Phi, psi and omega in degrees: 000129183281148176277334180254154179196169177223140174231131177232140177203158180238146178229124177284138178231161180267337181289153172296148182305319183296322179291319179295312178301313181297327177302312183286333184257349182226350182225025186303330178301341179276357185306316178296337176281337184269337183216141176283352181280343177248123187262326185205139172220134178210153177291129179257317177221137181098183184234357186233125180303330193245012180275144174301129178093339175296138183254128175251149176251128184237149169237130186203171182250124175230132180054036177077005183241136176282125182228170180229160172198169170253147183221143174213146174286133173261328180203144174229124180245096182300316184299317182265003180051055178223158179215146175248131186227141178247128173257140179204177174061188179052216182287338178303318184294343178287341182237335188231134171288324176214148179209113183229156173217158173238134173239133177228128178254132182227130178293146174259149175296133180091000177115161183075189184204178174234131173258116179258126180246135176230120176258139168232138187209160171229118180283153180283338173201167186294341181284351180280129179285164172302150184282056180297329177299328178287329174296314178298316179301310182294325177298314178297313181298317179301312180294321179293317179295320177300313179297320178299314180295319180295320179290327176294323179294323181294332180282352182275000000 
């Protein structure tokens, strides 16, 4: 069993790719309002929620358990609507030496978009399972953020 791994998956959304991408890169502080799976988010280091290198502290539910981590943007690509994010600290460090993800939003012909998520991780030992709970968590968050964005559009 390998200590390092990658998981990739796509989720179709109804929101335009730019709105979905902008939520995560310009409105991330609203995440607890958009989904019940995220309980708390606060700036841990830095002064800007959306600056490269600013560290946020999160509390969220994975596999039915409330856990915490620190998160920071490593790269944001406006043109390609993608972002690279590093998770560390909190409960993440109990299972993973490193845990990173890339999200890329792409418009679909005829409307809506696809959110592609790619996780790369290194487990602290072979007994740690693949992070399937994080796939479930991100799937829920993606659908909740999509619904949040759609309901916001209706109010305009």
